N, C-alpha and C positions, 0 to 999 in steps of 0.2 A: 402939232403933236400928235393929234388924232391920225392925219394924213400919213404920219410916219409910221403909226401903229398898224395902219391897213396895208401899208407897203410891206412892213417888215412880216406881218402874218402871211401875206403873198409869196415873200420870197421864202420863208419858212416851210410853206406847204409846198413850195416848188422843189424842194429838195428832194431828188429822185432817188428815194431809199432803195427800191426794188432793183433799180439799174446799179447803183452802187454795191449792192451787196453781191449780185451775180458777177458783177466784173470783178471785184475782189476777190472772190471764192473760184470762180470757174473761168474767169479771164475772157469771158464772152459778153456779148451786147444781148441783153434779154429781149430787147426788140426782135431779133432775128431768130427767136427760138419760142416754141409753145405758140400761144396765142398772140404772142407779139406786144403783149400787155406789160406793163411795168409795175403791176399790183402784186399783192402777197400770194395770190392764188397761183399767177405763172411762177412766182419765185419758188412756191412750194413743189411744183412741178419739175423745175429744171435743178434747184440746188438742193431741196430736201426739205423736212419738217422744220427744224430748228431756225434756219434762215427765213423760212416762210412766216413763221411766228413772229420772229425777230422784226422784219419788215412790217407785219401786221400792226404790233404794239407801236413802232416808231410811226406809222402813218396815222394811227390814233392820236397819238401824242402832238403830232404836227397841228392837228385842227384843236386839240384840247387846250394846251398851254397858251398859245396866243390869247384864245378868249378867255381864260381864267384869269390872266394878267390885265386883260382889258377890264373886265368887272371889278377887279381888285383897285385898279387905278382911277376907274371913272364909274363909281356904282351908280346904278339906276339908269343909265345911258342905253338902254336896250337896242336902239338903232346902230349905235356904235359897236357893241358888242357883237351883233348880227352882222355887221359889215365886215369886222375882224374875221368873223367865222366864215363868211361867204369867199373872202379873199384867201383863206388858207385851201379852201374846196377848190377854187378856181386854180389857184397856183398848183395844187397836186394834179388836177386833171390837165391842164394846159402848161406844163414847166418849160419856161424859156430856156432851161439849162439842156432839154433835149429837142430842141426846135420845135416846142408847144405841143409835144406829144408825152403825154402821162399817163395816170391810171385814171379809174372809172370813179373815183371820190366816195367808196363807201365807207371805207375804213375812217378816212378823215371826217367825213360827216358825222360818222358815230362820235367822233372826239368832239366836234363843235357841239353838237345837240347834247352830248353828257354835260357840258358845262352849261348850256342854255336851258334845256328842259330834260333833267337828268331822268325822272321817272319813266317818262315815255320812251328814254333812250334805253333804259332798263328792260322794258316791255320789248322794244325791237331786238335787244339781244337775245331774247327768250323765243321770239318769233323765227330769227334765224336759227337757233339751235334746233328748234322743233323741224323746221323745214328741211335742214340739212340731214338730221339724223333719219329723216324719212325718204330723202331722194339722193343724198350724197352729191347734189350738183350746187357748188358754191353761186353761180349766177341765178338760178331760180330762187334759191334761198336769200340771196340778196335783194331781188325784185320783192318777194314777199315780205320781207324785213322792211323795205321801203313803204309798202302798202300799211304794214302794221304801224308804223312810226307817224304816218299821217293819221290814221284813225286813232291812236294813243293821245297824239297830241290834241286833236280837236276835242277829245272827251275830258282829258286832264289837265291841260294848261290854261285853261281859261283864258286864251289870248287868240285874237283872231289874226294877228300880227305873226306870232309864232307858228300858227296854224298854217297861214299862206306861205310862210317862209319855208317851213318843212313840205309842203306840197310842191313848192316851186323846186326844190332840191330833188325830191322825188321824180319829178318830170325829168328833171336832168339825168338822174341815174338810169332812168328808163331808156333815154335817148341815147345815152352811152353803151347801153347794153343792147342795143338794136340788133347786132350781129348775133349775140347770143340769143335773143329772141327768136330770130329766125332759124337758128339751129336746133332750139327748143321744139319749135313746132314740127321740125322734120324729125325729130327724135335723134339728134345727132350730137347733142352737147355732152361732153364728157364728164364722167362723174369721178370723184375723187374716194378711193376705197380705203 
């Protein structure tokens, strides 16, 4: 039963929201346009604000709902809840439906941790919003939010396990943003105005 829950979460996370959104609206493969990423930011650039926000919302839900279901069905089993959440993040990041090429995990991670550690997640949203309002750069704001999530979880969750889990996810997000980091260092990362 638990294995099926983890597998199901991986498959839900693997739904390539951005790819499907752009394909249905524009008839093109999002991986061949913009940054080549399937996440909400690239959808925003290629298809517009509404499709971008819809993609963002669905990607958050892909992480949130499986974890909430696991908490409802198996209360108190934090390792299982976490495994379900990680499966959704990994599915989104390396979706088998697109030859294991997916998004960068930020929105889906937010969904997962909104269920596991809601208060730090809310602080993370504030961190992102502040950084984005100052820079208009999504990647930089996402990295700042990942660091904020680590700090907030460490101070507020009172769980070494969740703190480690969040730290590991932040490391993954930084690795997946390595090209963005290089562009940021060169001052070449595009802004959203």
